[in-house]
C-alpha positions, 0 to 999 in steps of 0.5 A: 831241325829248326821250324821254318817260322823260326829261321828269319828271326833266328838269323836275326838275331845272330847277325845282330851283333854284327850290326852293333860291330859295324855302327862302333867301328863307323862311330869309332872312324868318324871320331878318328880312332880305329875301334873295336873288332867288327866281331867284338859284340860276338865276344861280349855275347858268348863270355855272358852265355850260360852254358851247360852239358852233362853225360851220364848213366842213371841221370835222366831223373834230373833232366826237366825234359823225361826219359828213364834212368832203368831199362831192360837190357839182355837176351829175353827168353820167353818160358812156356808159362809166358814168364820172360827170362833173361833181361836185367834192369841197366842204366840208360846213357843221357846227354844234356845240352843247354846255352841261354843268354840274359840280356839287362835292357836297363834295371827294369827290363831284360830278356833270355833267350836259350836252347836246350837238348836232352838226348837218351841213348835207349836200350834194345828193349826199352818201349817204342814209345819211350822218350828218346830226345827232346830240345826246346828254345825259348825267349822271354821279356821281363819287366821289374817296375819294383823289386818284389813284382816281376811281369812277363811274356815268353815264347816257347818251341818244343820237340819230343821224339820217341824211341820209335821215330815218332816226332811231335813239336809244339810252341806256346805263349806263357804270360807270367806275373810273381810277387815276392810276399815278405813278412814285413807285408803283414806287420 
């Protein structure tokens, strides 16, 4: 579920292309043309989306959010000496989804906005505290005054749910500075 304080900004982002479509249609009508469809900005954005999906067994270590590749499966039997038998390792199914949009305002300013989710289909004997699902959303603004210099700020929201249903979420604001060194700098 989306946190209440994010609903209005997300709604604004979702409706912004429609406003652009209306403006473009009005400009065209004033110029005596029919103009593009109102939904044309949505089509343009959809073409620019970076999106991905992955599903597999034992692929959690390739995901950023957490999870495990192997978990215990079977019918456990506890012997008199407290030894547990009947469990065997098995791969854990994982689903990952991601969608991001990059927008270049001009040659120096750019932004990205996106969301991702990682879902573990945990096995019956995994720990109650085991990672089950996580998702996050982020938006940033980057400035590149020189091809080797990048300055930026990013707002992120994340949520984690464990195997036992415990949930938590967090937000953060991150500021970045990057300088790309070259061997020419030392000559």
